Residue frames relative to the residue before (quaternion, step in Angstrom):
aa qw qx qy qz dx dy dz
M 1.0000 0.0000 0.0000 0.0000 0.00 0.00 0.00
K 0.4663 -0.6851 0.4840 0.2811 3.53 -0.96 0.91
E 0.4180 -0.7231 0.4960 0.2372 3.55 -0.79 1.09
K 0.4087 -0.7088 0.5264 0.2313 3.54 -0.95 0.97
L 0.3570 -0.7560 0.5120 0.1973 3.55 -0.72 1.11
S 0.3552 -0.7048 0.5695 0.2295 3.55 -1.02 0.81
K 0.5719 -0.6010 0.4310 0.3547 3.56 -1.19 0.51
P 0.3002 -0.7750 0.5256 0.1814 3.61 -0.57 1.09
N 0.6486 -0.4538 0.4060 0.4566 3.53 -1.32 0.03
G 0.7902 0.2376 -0.2012 0.5278 3.57 -0.95 0.85
F 0.2025 0.8266 -0.5059 0.1407 3.57 1.19 0.54
A 0.6193 0.5615 -0.3462 0.4259 3.58 1.00 -0.83
F 0.6375 0.5181 -0.3227 0.4701 3.58 1.04 -0.79
F 0.6542 0.5083 -0.3121 0.4650 3.58 0.91 -0.93
E 0.6461 0.5265 -0.3163 0.4530 3.57 0.98 -0.87
N 0.6456 0.5206 -0.3164 0.4605 3.60 0.99 -0.81
V 0.6399 0.5126 -0.3207 0.4743 3.59 1.03 -0.82
A 0.6512 0.5175 -0.3151 0.4570 3.60 0.93 -0.90
Q 0.6523 0.5140 -0.3095 0.4631 3.59 0.97 -0.86
L 0.6121 0.5500 -0.3434 0.4527 3.57 1.06 -0.77
I 0.6795 0.4863 -0.2882 0.4677 3.57 0.90 -0.95
E 0.6459 0.5203 -0.3195 0.4584 3.59 0.99 -0.84
Q 0.6552 0.5012 -0.3077 0.4741 3.57 0.99 -0.82
A 0.6296 0.5350 -0.3301 0.4565 3.57 1.06 -0.78
R 0.6414 0.5260 -0.3224 0.4561 3.57 0.99 -0.83
K 0.6464 0.5073 -0.3174 0.4733 3.55 0.98 -0.85
H 0.6515 0.5210 -0.3148 0.4529 3.57 0.99 -0.86
I 0.6355 0.5220 -0.3282 0.4646 3.57 1.01 -0.82
G 0.6547 0.5057 -0.3118 0.4673 3.58 0.98 -0.85
R 0.6705 0.4881 -0.2996 0.4717 3.58 0.93 -0.86
T 0.6349 0.5243 -0.3263 0.4643 3.58 1.01 -0.78
A 0.6384 0.5213 -0.3232 0.4651 3.56 1.02 -0.82
D 0.6338 0.5260 -0.3266 0.4635 3.60 1.00 -0.83
L 0.6703 0.5019 -0.2973 0.4587 3.56 0.88 -0.96
T 0.6523 0.5208 -0.3126 0.4535 3.58 0.93 -0.94
M 0.6488 0.5166 -0.3161 0.4607 3.57 0.97 -0.84
C 0.6679 0.4955 -0.3058 0.4636 3.59 0.90 -0.89
V 0.6544 0.5070 -0.3125 0.4659 3.59 0.90 -0.90
T 0.6577 0.5197 -0.3074 0.4504 3.58 0.94 -0.92
Y 0.6923 0.4672 -0.2867 0.4693 3.59 0.84 -0.93
Y 0.6135 0.5435 -0.3447 0.4576 3.57 1.06 -0.72
E 0.6912 0.4632 -0.2726 0.4830 3.59 0.89 -0.94
L 0.6121 0.5388 -0.3434 0.4660 3.57 1.06 -0.74
G 0.6475 0.5149 -0.3102 0.4684 3.57 0.99 -0.86
R 0.6366 0.5275 -0.3298 0.4557 3.59 0.99 -0.83
M 0.6729 0.5028 -0.3046 0.4489 3.57 0.88 -0.93
I 0.6398 0.5173 -0.3266 0.4651 3.58 1.02 -0.78
V 0.6662 0.5053 -0.3097 0.4527 3.59 0.85 -0.97
E 0.6900 0.4739 -0.2928 0.4621 3.59 0.85 -0.91
E 0.6335 0.5192 -0.3341 0.4664 3.58 1.07 -0.65
E 0.6512 0.5118 -0.3095 0.4671 3.56 1.00 -0.85
Q 0.6846 0.4895 -0.2885 0.4566 3.57 0.97 -0.83
G 0.7810 0.3225 -0.1732 0.5060 3.57 1.04 -0.72
G 0.5020 0.6899 -0.4045 0.3293 3.56 1.28 0.07
E 0.7945 -0.2902 0.2211 0.4854 3.51 -1.30 -0.34
A 0.4421 -0.7143 0.4851 0.2427 3.56 -0.97 0.88
R 0.4739 0.6170 -0.4888 0.3946 3.54 0.58 1.19
A 0.5519 -0.6461 0.4184 0.3207 3.56 -0.94 0.91
A 0.6693 0.5250 -0.3038 0.4290 3.56 1.05 -0.77
Y 0.5178 0.6818 -0.4109 0.3134 3.59 1.19 -0.48
G 0.6704 0.5193 -0.3019 0.4357 3.54 0.90 -0.97
K 0.6543 0.5117 -0.3137 0.4599 3.57 0.99 -0.80
K 0.7054 0.4620 -0.2697 0.4650 3.58 0.93 -0.89
L 0.5606 0.6404 -0.3860 0.3558 3.59 1.10 -0.67
L 0.7094 0.4586 -0.2757 0.4588 3.58 0.74 -1.01
A 0.6497 0.5133 -0.3201 0.4604 3.57 0.98 -0.82
N 0.6891 0.4744 -0.2827 0.4692 3.56 0.89 -0.91
L 0.6421 0.5152 -0.3183 0.4700 3.59 1.03 -0.80
S 0.6340 0.5322 -0.3292 0.4543 3.58 0.99 -0.80
T 0.6570 0.5088 -0.3079 0.4633 3.57 0.90 -0.91
F 0.6653 0.5102 -0.2980 0.4564 3.57 0.94 -0.91
L 0.6877 0.4920 -0.2928 0.4464 3.59 0.84 -0.99
M 0.6826 0.4876 -0.3091 0.4480 3.59 0.88 -0.83
S 0.6529 0.4773 -0.3222 0.4920 3.58 1.15 -0.47
R 0.7028 0.4709 -0.2469 0.4726 3.57 1.17 -0.64
V 0.8385 0.1576 -0.0518 0.5190 3.61 0.74 -1.01
G 0.6307 -0.5573 0.3381 0.4211 3.60 1.22 -0.01
K 0.7577 -0.3944 0.2790 0.4388 3.55 -1.38 -0.11
G 0.5972 0.6051 -0.4154 0.3237 3.53 -1.33 0.24
Y 0.7274 0.3819 -0.2337 0.5200 3.57 1.25 -0.07
S 0.0832 0.8080 -0.5697 0.1252 3.55 0.67 1.14
V 0.6837 -0.4545 0.3602 0.4431 3.57 -1.29 0.18
S 0.6212 0.5528 -0.3309 0.4463 3.57 1.05 -0.81
T 0.6567 0.5049 -0.3039 0.4707 3.60 0.98 -0.88
L 0.6549 0.5063 -0.3118 0.4664 3.58 0.96 -0.82
K 0.6278 0.5189 -0.3354 0.4735 3.59 1.05 -0.70
N 0.6346 0.5254 -0.3274 0.4627 3.57 1.05 -0.78
A 0.6394 0.5243 -0.3209 0.4620 3.59 1.00 -0.84
R 0.6505 0.5152 -0.3110 0.4634 3.56 0.97 -0.87
Q 0.6669 0.4916 -0.2977 0.4744 3.58 0.92 -0.91
F 0.6069 0.5670 -0.3423 0.4393 3.60 1.04 -0.81
Y 0.6729 0.4814 -0.2845 0.4843 3.57 0.91 -0.92
Q 0.6737 0.5110 -0.3065 0.4371 3.58 0.85 -0.95
V 0.6874 0.4787 -0.2810 0.4684 3.59 1.01 -0.79
Y 0.8137 0.3304 -0.1355 0.4587 3.58 0.84 -1.01
N 0.4156 0.7424 -0.4638 0.2472 3.61 1.21 -0.19
K 0.7039 0.4749 -0.2821 0.4466 3.58 0.74 -1.04
S 0.7096 0.4619 -0.2780 0.4537 3.60 0.79 -0.99
I 0.6312 0.5302 -0.3382 0.4539 3.60 1.04 -0.72
R 0.6581 0.4962 -0.3144 0.4711 3.60 0.92 -0.85
Q 0.6466 0.5104 -0.3244 0.4649 3.60 0.95 -0.82
S 0.6468 0.5211 -0.3165 0.4582 3.57 0.98 -0.85
M 0.6869 0.4852 -0.2857 0.4596 3.57 0.87 -0.95
L 0.6610 0.4922 -0.3092 0.4746 3.59 0.96 -0.86
G 0.6163 0.5466 -0.3414 0.4527 3.58 1.12 -0.67
E 0.6514 0.5007 -0.3145 0.4754 3.58 1.00 -0.81
L 0.6490 0.5185 -0.3232 0.4534 3.57 1.00 -0.80
S 0.6748 0.5068 -0.3026 0.4430 3.58 0.95 -0.87
N 0.6733 0.4843 -0.2952 0.4744 3.60 1.21 -0.46
D 0.4934 0.6645 -0.4350 0.3547 3.57 1.26 -0.16
E 0.4427 -0.7304 0.4634 0.2360 3.58 -0.83 1.00
N 0.6757 0.4537 -0.2903 0.5032 3.59 1.21 -0.35
P 0.2905 -0.8051 0.4846 0.1806 3.65 -0.13 1.22
T 0.6224 0.5419 -0.3504 0.4429 3.60 1.04 -0.70
K 0.6528 0.5017 -0.3007 0.4814 3.56 0.99 -0.91
S 0.6502 0.5314 -0.3214 0.4376 3.58 0.92 -0.91
Q 0.6662 0.4989 -0.3028 0.4644 3.58 0.94 -0.88
A 0.6402 0.5214 -0.3265 0.4600 3.56 1.01 -0.80
M 0.6697 0.4912 -0.2964 0.4715 3.56 0.97 -0.88
L 0.6229 0.5376 -0.3376 0.4572 3.57 1.07 -0.73
T 0.6198 0.5328 -0.3295 0.4726 3.58 1.08 -0.73
I 0.6423 0.5238 -0.3161 0.4617 3.55 0.99 -0.90
L 0.6344 0.5620 -0.3274 0.4179 3.58 0.98 -0.90
T 0.7102 0.4655 -0.2621 0.4584 3.59 1.03 -0.73
E 0.6369 0.5091 -0.3294 0.4761 3.57 1.28 -0.16
K 0.4872 -0.7255 0.4052 0.2685 3.54 -0.48 1.26
E 0.7001 0.5038 -0.2958 0.4106 3.58 0.81 -0.96
N 0.7309 0.4131 -0.2398 0.4876 3.61 1.20 -0.37
R 0.4242 0.7441 -0.4501 0.2526 3.60 1.22 -0.07
Q 0.6561 0.5323 -0.3356 0.4166 3.59 0.89 -0.85
S 0.6651 0.4781 -0.3108 0.4822 3.60 0.93 -0.84
M 0.6221 0.5411 -0.3315 0.4586 3.57 1.10 -0.70
L 0.6348 0.5282 -0.3233 0.4620 3.56 0.97 -0.84
G 0.6604 0.5155 -0.3024 0.4547 3.54 0.98 -0.87
E 0.6644 0.5175 -0.3045 0.4451 3.58 1.00 -0.84
L 0.7480 0.3957 -0.2244 0.4832 3.59 0.91 -0.89
N 0.2528 -0.8301 0.4743 0.1486 3.59 1.30 -0.20
P 0.1057 0.8286 -0.5446 0.0747 3.64 0.49 1.07
F 0.6714 0.4871 -0.2957 0.4739 3.60 1.23 -0.33
K 0.1582 -0.8262 0.5392 0.0394 3.56 -0.62 1.18
L 0.7299 0.3788 -0.2039 0.5313 3.58 1.28 -0.23
S 0.6067 -0.5628 0.4167 0.3763 3.55 -1.31 0.11
W 0.6755 -0.4720 0.3727 0.4266 3.55 -1.31 0.26
S 0.6177 0.5513 -0.3490 0.4389 3.61 1.01 -0.75
H 0.6193 0.5287 -0.3379 0.4720 3.60 1.06 -0.73
Y 0.7071 0.4755 -0.2775 0.4437 3.56 0.83 -0.99
L 0.5595 0.5800 -0.3913 0.4443 3.58 1.17 -0.42
V 0.6507 0.4738 -0.2982 0.5130 3.57 1.15 -0.64
L 0.7108 0.5066 -0.2721 0.4050 3.57 0.74 -1.12
M 0.7049 0.4986 -0.3003 0.4054 3.58 0.81 -0.95
R 0.6234 0.5227 -0.3464 0.4671 3.60 1.27 -0.12
I 0.5383 0.5772 -0.4136 0.4538 3.60 1.29 0.07
K 0.3386 -0.7996 0.4619 0.1807 3.59 -0.36 1.23
N 0.6806 0.4840 -0.2970 0.4629 3.60 0.96 -0.81
D 0.4485 -0.7263 0.4529 0.2572 3.60 -0.62 1.14
E 0.6624 0.5081 -0.3115 0.4539 3.60 0.90 -0.90
E 0.6558 0.5116 -0.3060 0.4631 3.57 0.96 -0.89
R 0.6485 0.5198 -0.3169 0.4570 3.58 0.97 -0.88
R 0.6583 0.5078 -0.3151 0.4577 3.58 0.92 -0.89
F 0.6155 0.5484 -0.3479 0.4466 3.59 1.02 -0.77
Y 0.7043 0.4599 -0.2811 0.4621 3.60 0.76 -1.00
E 0.6227 0.5381 -0.3400 0.4551 3.58 1.07 -0.70
I 0.6552 0.5058 -0.3041 0.4716 3.59 0.94 -0.91
E 0.6892 0.4831 -0.2914 0.4547 3.59 0.85 -0.94
A 0.6289 0.5345 -0.3371 0.4529 3.59 1.02 -0.77
I 0.6610 0.4905 -0.2967 0.4842 3.59 1.05 -0.79
K 0.7110 0.4765 -0.2643 0.4446 3.58 0.77 -1.08
Q 0.7770 0.3490 -0.1760 0.4935 3.59 0.93 -0.91
N 0.3975 -0.7466 0.4543 0.2797 3.58 1.31 0.07
W 0.1724 0.8026 -0.5460 0.1674 3.57 0.92 0.95
D 0.3438 -0.6557 0.6088 0.2851 3.55 -1.15 0.54
Y 0.6812 -0.5304 0.2999 0.4059 3.56 -1.20 0.38
R 0.5855 0.5695 -0.3771 0.4366 3.60 1.17 -0.50
W 0.6731 0.4743 -0.2953 0.4845 3.58 0.96 -0.89
L 0.5913 0.5495 -0.3571 0.4700 3.59 1.09 -0.65
S 0.6545 0.5123 -0.3057 0.4644 3.60 0.90 -0.91
K 0.6541 0.5157 -0.3087 0.4593 3.57 0.98 -0.87
Q 0.6738 0.4949 -0.3063 0.4553 3.59 0.90 -0.89
Y 0.6422 0.5052 -0.3235 0.4771 3.57 1.06 -0.72
A 0.6533 0.5095 -0.3096 0.4666 3.58 0.92 -0.91
G 0.7055 0.4493 -0.2484 0.4886 3.57 1.12 -0.72
S 0.4297 -0.7463 0.4298 0.2715 3.61 1.29 0.27
L 0.0817 0.8335 -0.5406 0.0795 3.58 0.92 0.90
Y 0.6483 0.5350 -0.3278 0.4313 3.60 0.88 -0.90
E 0.6916 0.4693 -0.2893 0.4666 3.60 0.80 -0.95
R 0.6709 0.5117 -0.3098 0.4382 3.58 0.93 -0.87
L 0.6525 0.4795 -0.3132 0.4963 3.58 1.06 -0.69
A 0.6549 0.5264 -0.3172 0.4398 3.59 0.92 -0.90
L 0.7020 0.4612 -0.2711 0.4701 3.58 0.96 -0.81
S 0.6604 0.4928 -0.3011 0.4800 3.58 1.28 -0.17
T 0.6747 0.4957 -0.2875 0.4651 3.59 1.21 -0.34
N 0.6315 -0.4742 0.4176 0.4494 3.56 -1.30 -0.02
K 0.6035 -0.5931 0.3899 0.3634 3.57 -1.03 0.77
E 0.6367 0.5600 -0.3277 0.4167 3.56 1.05 -0.78
N 0.7153 0.4715 -0.2461 0.4532 3.58 1.17 -0.59
I 0.4142 0.7272 -0.4721 0.2772 3.60 1.24 -0.05
I 0.6565 0.5252 -0.3165 0.4393 3.57 0.91 -0.94
R 0.6009 0.5843 -0.3559 0.4134 3.58 1.13 -0.58
L 0.5732 0.5936 -0.3783 0.4195 3.59 1.14 -0.60
A 0.6987 0.4785 -0.2682 0.4593 3.57 0.99 -0.86
S 0.7354 0.4156 -0.2412 0.4778 3.59 1.10 -0.52
E 0.8105 0.2289 -0.1011 0.5295 3.60 1.12 -0.62
G 0.4580 -0.6383 0.4878 0.3805 3.61 1.18 -0.35
Q 0.7076 -0.4151 0.3225 0.4722 3.57 -1.23 -0.37
V 0.0521 -0.7867 0.6151 -0.0086 3.57 -0.66 1.15
V 0.2066 -0.7945 0.5631 0.0944 3.59 -0.65 1.13
E 0.1362 0.8040 -0.5608 0.1433 3.55 -0.32 1.32
N 0.7921 0.0964 -0.0542 0.6002 3.57 1.19 -0.47
P 0.7358 -0.4585 0.2528 0.4295 3.63 -1.19 0.40
R 0.6585 0.5305 -0.3330 0.4172 3.60 0.90 -0.83
D 0.5871 0.6136 -0.3630 0.3836 3.60 1.16 -0.57
I 0.6857 0.4907 -0.2955 0.4491 3.62 1.13 -0.46
L 0.5667 0.6364 -0.3723 0.3679 3.58 1.27 -0.19
K 0.0585 -0.7357 0.6718 0.0638 3.51 -1.31 0.57
N 0.0362 -0.8072 0.5891 0.0084 3.55 -0.98 0.76
P 0.4880 -0.3773 -0.7608 0.2018 1.52 -0.82 2.38
L 0.5121 -0.5594 0.5324 0.3761 3.53 -1.39 0.13
L 0.3081 -0.7908 0.5060 0.1538 3.58 -0.72 1.05
L 0.0112 -0.8216 0.5675 -0.0525 3.58 -0.46 1.25
D 0.1856 0.8247 -0.5148 0.1427 3.57 1.03 0.77
F 0.6148 0.5788 -0.3388 0.4149 3.62 1.20 -0.49
L 0.5563 0.6344 -0.3904 0.3683 3.62 1.22 -0.18
D 0.3194 -0.7819 0.4765 0.2441 3.59 1.29 -0.31
L 0.4181 0.6566 -0.5065 0.3708 3.58 1.04 0.80
E 0.3976 -0.7212 0.5137 0.2406 3.57 -0.87 0.93
E 0.5459 -0.6604 0.4133 0.3082 3.57 -0.88 0.99
N 0.7916 0.3606 -0.1684 0.4636 3.58 0.86 -0.92
T 0.5582 0.5859 -0.4075 0.4232 3.60 1.22 0.24
D 0.5476 -0.6129 0.4554 0.3422 3.56 -1.23 0.45
Y 0.1865 0.7370 -0.6361 0.1320 3.55 -0.86 0.99
D 0.2947 -0.7623 0.5507 0.1696 3.55 -1.06 0.72
E 0.7494 -0.4077 0.2718 0.4454 3.55 -1.30 -0.06
T 0.6087 0.5441 -0.3520 0.4578 3.59 1.12 -0.61
D 0.6327 0.5208 -0.3279 0.4700 3.59 0.99 -0.83
L 0.6566 0.5161 -0.3055 0.4573 3.55 0.96 -0.90
E 0.6581 0.5132 -0.3030 0.4602 3.58 0.96 -0.88
V 0.6570 0.5081 -0.3109 0.4620 3.59 0.92 -0.92
A 0.6453 0.5186 -0.3175 0.4624 3.58 0.99 -0.84
I 0.6472 0.5143 -0.3182 0.4641 3.59 0.99 -0.80
I 0.6636 0.5106 -0.3057 0.4534 3.58 0.89 -0.93
S 0.6612 0.5080 -0.3072 0.4587 3.59 1.03 -0.77
K 0.7529 0.2551 -0.1629 0.5844 3.60 1.22 -0.44
L 0.0864 0.8759 -0.4726 0.0447 3.55 1.10 0.80
Q 0.6449 0.5323 -0.3355 0.4339 3.60 0.91 -0.86
K 0.6722 0.4842 -0.2925 0.4776 3.58 0.92 -0.89
F 0.6243 0.5396 -0.3358 0.4543 3.57 1.06 -0.76
L 0.6681 0.4927 -0.3031 0.4681 3.60 0.91 -0.88
L 0.6266 0.5285 -0.3325 0.4665 3.59 1.05 -0.72
E 0.6694 0.4879 -0.2971 0.4750 3.55 1.01 -0.80
L 0.5841 0.5665 -0.3715 0.4471 3.60 1.08 -0.66
G 0.5485 -0.6450 0.3768 0.3756 3.57 1.01 -0.75
K 0.8064 -0.3398 0.2228 0.4296 3.52 -1.32 -0.36
G 0.8611 0.2514 -0.1597 0.4121 3.52 -1.15 0.76
F 0.5193 0.6749 -0.4112 0.3252 3.62 1.21 0.06
L 0.0647 -0.7522 0.6554 0.0195 3.53 -1.10 0.90
F 0.3589 -0.7395 0.5311 0.2057 3.58 -1.07 0.74
E 0.1839 -0.7991 0.5640 0.0973 3.58 -0.96 0.89
A 0.8068 -0.1925 0.1811 0.5285 3.61 0.65 -1.03
R 0.2651 -0.6970 0.6324 0.2098 3.52 -1.36 0.31
Q 0.8273 0.1059 -0.1236 0.5377 3.57 -1.09 0.72
K 0.0960 0.8239 -0.5434 0.1294 3.53 0.90 1.04
R 0.2108 -0.8177 0.5293 0.0826 3.55 -0.53 1.22
F 0.0784 0.7595 -0.6454 0.0197 3.54 -1.13 0.72
T 0.2925 -0.7600 0.5639 0.1371 3.53 -1.19 0.64
F 0.0516 0.7818 -0.6169 0.0752 3.52 -0.94 0.99
N 0.8438 -0.0095 -0.0381 0.5352 3.54 -0.82 1.07
E 0.6645 -0.5567 0.2570 0.4272 3.53 1.07 1.05
K 0.6081 0.4921 -0.3847 0.4899 3.57 1.19 0.51
H 0.3420 -0.7512 0.5359 0.1774 3.57 -1.05 0.81
Y 0.0578 -0.7815 0.6212 -0.0030 3.53 -1.07 0.90
K 0.1544 -0.7862 0.5919 0.0876 3.56 -1.20 0.51
V 0.2530 -0.7345 0.6129 0.1444 3.54 -1.02 0.94
D 0.5344 -0.6624 0.4083 0.3301 3.59 -0.75 1.01
L 0.8047 -0.0574 0.0881 0.5842 3.59 0.70 -1.10
V 0.1201 -0.7708 0.6228 0.0602 3.56 -0.96 0.91
C 0.0091 -0.7870 0.6159 -0.0351 3.55 -0.73 1.12
Y 0.2324 -0.7309 0.6153 0.1822 3.53 -1.36 0.06
N 0.2027 -0.7703 0.5908 0.1283 3.55 -0.98 0.84
R 0.3323 -0.7927 0.4808 0.1731 3.55 -0.42 1.26
L 0.6114 0.5444 -0.3618 0.4461 3.63 1.16 -0.40
L 0.7417 0.3638 -0.2006 0.5265 3.55 1.01 -0.86
R 0.2844 -0.7982 0.4792 0.2288 3.56 1.37 -0.25
C 0.6039 0.5196 -0.3808 0.4694 3.56 0.73 1.11
Y 0.5542 -0.5699 0.4889 0.3593 3.53 -1.34 0.34
V 0.1272 -0.7540 0.6392 0.0820 3.54 -1.23 0.65
L 0.1491 -0.7981 0.5820 0.0453 3.57 -0.51 1.22
I 0.0902 -0.8031 0.5887 0.0198 3.56 -0.86 0.97
D 0.0910 -0.7692 0.6318 0.0302 3.54 -0.86 1.05
L 0.2941 -0.7796 0.5366 0.1332 3.57 -0.88 1.00
K 0.0201 -0.8000 0.5989 -0.0299 3.57 -0.89 0.98
T 0.1930 -0.7946 0.5661 0.1046 3.56 -0.72 1.07
D 0.6452 0.4525 -0.3163 0.5282 3.56 1.32 -0.18
P 0.6666 -0.4726 0.3611 0.4495 3.62 -1.20 0.27
L 0.5358 -0.6596 0.4297 0.3053 3.57 -0.96 0.89
E 0.1146 -0.7896 0.6010 0.0467 3.57 -1.01 0.88
H 0.6843 -0.5191 0.3233 0.3972 3.55 -1.23 0.43
R 0.6337 0.5368 -0.3458 0.4366 3.60 1.04 -0.66
D 0.5772 0.5623 -0.3806 0.4536 3.62 1.16 -0.48
L 0.6525 0.5095 -0.3032 0.4720 3.56 1.04 -0.80
G 0.6441 0.5233 -0.3130 0.4619 3.56 1.04 -0.81
Q 0.6388 0.5225 -0.3195 0.4657 3.56 1.04 -0.78
M 0.6609 0.4918 -0.3076 0.4761 3.58 0.94 -0.86
M 0.5990 0.5647 -0.3601 0.4389 3.59 1.06 -0.70
M 0.6535 0.5062 -0.3070 0.4717 3.57 1.02 -0.83
Y 0.6299 0.5332 -0.3346 0.4550 3.60 0.98 -0.83
V 0.6719 0.5068 -0.2943 0.4528 3.57 0.88 -1.00
H 0.6644 0.5021 -0.3072 0.4605 3.58 0.91 -0.92
Y 0.6333 0.5274 -0.3428 0.4507 3.60 0.99 -0.78
F 0.6731 0.4885 -0.3030 0.4652 3.61 0.86 -0.91
D 0.6479 0.5253 -0.3254 0.4455 3.57 0.99 -0.80
R 0.7572 0.4102 -0.2087 0.4636 3.58 0.96 -0.85
H 0.8220 0.2725 -0.1041 0.4891 3.58 1.06 -0.67
V 0.7459 0.3920 -0.2206 0.4912 3.62 1.18 -0.33
K 0.7186 0.4493 -0.2780 0.4522 3.60 0.65 -1.01
T 0.4264 -0.6910 0.5243 0.2566 3.55 -1.17 0.64
A 0.7077 -0.4930 0.3106 0.3995 3.54 -1.28 0.35
D 0.7227 0.4384 -0.2551 0.4695 3.59 1.07 -0.66
E 0.5884 0.5517 -0.3797 0.4530 3.59 1.26 0.12
Y 0.4914 -0.6690 0.4811 0.2819 3.54 -1.23 0.55
P 0.7093 -0.4876 0.2919 0.4170 3.61 -1.19 0.46
T 0.5652 -0.6229 0.4464 0.3056 3.54 -1.14 0.78
I 0.2678 -0.7414 0.5975 0.1471 3.55 -1.17 0.75
G 0.1511 -0.7770 0.6044 0.0899 3.57 -1.00 0.81
I 0.0516 -0.7920 0.6084 0.0054 3.58 -0.88 0.97
L 0.1791 -0.7485 0.6308 0.0984 3.56 -0.84 1.03
L 0.1538 -0.7943 0.5857 0.0489 3.55 -0.45 1.26
C 0.0760 0.8470 -0.5098 0.1299 3.54 -0.17 1.29
K 0.5740 -0.5980 0.4420 0.3429 3.51 -1.27 0.43
E 0.7962 0.0158 0.0322 0.6039 3.56 1.13 -0.69
K 0.0097 -0.8048 0.5933 -0.0154 3.60 -0.96 0.84
D 0.2728 -0.7126 0.6223 0.1747 3.51 -1.34 0.49
D 0.3886 -0.7615 0.4686 0.2225 3.59 -0.38 1.24
A 0.6137 0.5609 -0.3496 0.4319 3.58 1.09 -0.69
I 0.6541 0.4974 -0.3118 0.4770 3.60 0.98 -0.83
V 0.6308 0.5363 -0.3296 0.4537 3.58 0.98 -0.86
E 0.6931 0.4856 -0.2787 0.4541 3.58 0.85 -1.00
L 0.6796 0.4976 -0.2874 0.4560 3.58 1.01 -0.85
T 0.6981 0.5015 -0.2739 0.4314 3.58 1.01 -0.82
L 0.7543 0.4138 -0.2168 0.4614 3.55 0.86 -0.97
P 0.4607 -0.6514 0.5199 0.3054 3.60 -1.00 0.78
E 0.5944 -0.5671 0.4241 0.3811 3.58 -1.17 0.52
G 0.7922 0.2928 -0.2298 0.4835 3.55 -1.00 0.87
E 0.4745 0.6649 -0.4551 0.3543 3.61 1.24 -0.03
N 0.4067 -0.7403 0.4939 0.2064 3.56 -0.94 0.97
I 0.4834 0.6478 -0.4330 0.3990 3.59 0.92 0.91
Y 0.0400 -0.8079 0.5867 -0.0391 3.55 -0.91 0.99
A 0.2427 -0.7325 0.6150 0.1624 3.53 -1.22 0.59
S 0.0040 0.7978 -0.6014 0.0424 3.56 -0.85 0.98
E 0.3722 -0.7219 0.5351 0.2325 3.58 -0.89 0.89
Y 0.2193 -0.7444 0.6069 0.1713 3.55 -1.26 0.37
S 0.2005 -0.7635 0.6041 0.1094 3.53 -1.25 0.51
L 0.3354 -0.7579 0.5303 0.1788 3.56 -0.98 0.86
Y 0.7425 0.2722 -0.1958 0.5798 3.57 1.27 0.14
L 0.6697 -0.4896 0.3571 0.4291 3.56 -1.22 0.36
P 0.4230 -0.7166 0.4870 0.2654 3.61 -0.76 0.97
D 0.5657 -0.5734 0.4675 0.3642 3.54 -1.27 0.45
K 0.3541 -0.7767 0.4832 0.1943 3.58 -0.27 1.31
S 0.6643 0.5083 -0.3207 0.4443 3.59 0.88 -0.87
L 0.6343 0.5227 -0.3305 0.4640 3.59 1.06 -0.71
L 0.6598 0.4944 -0.3039 0.4773 3.59 0.96 -0.86
Q 0.6438 0.5195 -0.3228 0.4598 3.59 1.00 -0.82
S 0.6437 0.5203 -0.3135 0.4655 3.57 1.02 -0.82
K 0.6574 0.5074 -0.3007 0.4689 3.55 0.99 -0.89
L 0.6569 0.5070 -0.3065 0.4663 3.58 0.99 -0.84
A 0.6424 0.5203 -0.3209 0.4622 3.59 0.97 -0.85
E 0.6411 0.5182 -0.3100 0.4737 3.58 1.03 -0.81
W 0.6459 0.5305 -0.3026 0.4581 3.55 1.03 -0.88
I 0.6667 0.4964 -0.2936 0.4721 3.58 0.93 -0.95
E 0.6308 0.5317 -0.3313 0.4579 3.60 1.01 -0.80
E 0.6398 0.5164 -0.3209 0.4700 3.59 0.99 -0.83
F 0.6489 0.5191 -0.3131 0.4598 3.58 0.97 -0.89
E 0.6681 0.5010 -0.3067 0.4567 3.59 0.91 -0.90
E 0.6318 0.5147 -0.3317 0.4752 3.60 1.06 -0.71
E 0.6455 0.5112 -0.3153 0.4718 3.58 0.99 -0.84
Q 0.6504 0.5183 -0.3106 0.4602 3.58 1.00 -0.85
A 0.6400 0.5268 -0.3149 0.4623 3.56 1.02 -0.83
M 0.6456 0.5127 -0.3137 0.4711 3.58 1.02 -0.80
R 0.6440 0.5167 -0.3179 0.4660 3.59 1.01 -0.82
D 0.6502 0.5144 -0.3108 0.4648 3.58 1.00 -0.86
L 0.6441 0.5273 -0.3097 0.4595 3.56 1.03 -0.85
A 0.6549 0.5070 -0.2997 0.4734 3.55 1.01 -0.88
S 0.6461 0.5242 -0.3113 0.4591 3.56 1.05 -0.83
D 0.6569 0.5098 -0.3111 0.4602 3.59 0.98 -0.84
S 0.6674 0.5262 -0.3055 0.4294 3.59 1.00 -0.79
T 0.6794 0.4850 -0.2925 0.4665 3.56 1.18 -0.53
E 0.6019 0.5792 -0.3633 0.4127 3.60 1.20 -0.30
C-alpha cells in the first residue's frame, strides 16, 4: 500500500511549486495543440494554392499529394501520409473563411490603429501567416476535435458543436458522441423557430424552460431493447442505475434530488417519478416517465404536481416549477389542446437508439423553410401597411 505523505514544513511553498509545474504541463500541451492546428492549416493552404496554380493536368493533383507524402516522410519522418495531407487540405478549405473573419475581427477591435494596420499587412504576406496565426490564436480546440468538426457539412451545425466543445470543455470522444446523437437537431427542433440561429452563434443558452428540452431525449445508454416489454418501473430503475449519464443527457445545470418523491394533498398520496433541480434556471424540474403513448390525463396529472410544488415546496426566490413528461410517443395537438397557455409543462419523446440523423436534418430543414416563408409573409404584410 502506498504510504500517505504527511504535510511537511513549508507545505504551502511545495504546493505552489507543484501547481506551477502542473500549469506548465497544461500550457505545453495546449501550445502543442495550437502549433499542430496552425501547421496543418498552413500546410492545407500551401497544398490548395499549389493545386490551383500548378500544372494544367488533371493527374497533377492526384500525384501531388502522393509525391509530397513520400518526400516529407523521407525528409522529416512519419506522420505525413496522403490521408494526413488530405485532412490538412480539407481543414484549410473548411476553416479558411471563418479564420480570416475571426482574425480580421480581432484586428479591427484593437485600440492601437498603427499596430492593427501593421498586423493586417503581416496577415496578407504569405511568409508571415503562420506566425500571425500563432499570435492571434484562432484555434481553441485540438487537432482531434477539428478532425470531427471539419466533416460536418452544415456551417451552422459545425459552429454550434465548436462553441459547445469550447464552452463545455468536451474531449473529442464526447464531441463525436454528441454529433452522432444529433444534439444540434434535437435542440433545434425543441426550441422556438426564431431561436434556431442563436444555436449557431452562441451554442445552447439556458434562459427559459424551453431551452432545456431535447426532442427526442437520447437514452441509448440504458441498454433497454426497443422491441422488448418494459414498464415505467423498469425505465426508472435503468435511469437511476445510469444517473450520471442521464443528467448529462438532460443538459446543463441539472441536479438530482429524489425518485418517487412522495407528497400528500387532501389526505391522498402522490408520487413524482423523478425530481431534479436546475441551478441555471433556479427551479424544480419534475419528470414523469411514460412508456405508453401520452394521453391528456397524463398532462393533467403533471399539472397538479407542478402546481403543488409551486405552492408548497418552492421558495419565494425560486422560479416556477417545470414539468416534463418523458414519453415514448406524443401527439403535439393533444398537448397543445390540453395545456393552458403559459403552463410550464412540456412533453418530450425519448429514444433508446441513435436517431436517424438524416431524418432529423430533413425535418429541421422543412421547419426552417416554413419559418422563412412565414417571416416573408409578415414582412410583406408590414410593407403593405406602410
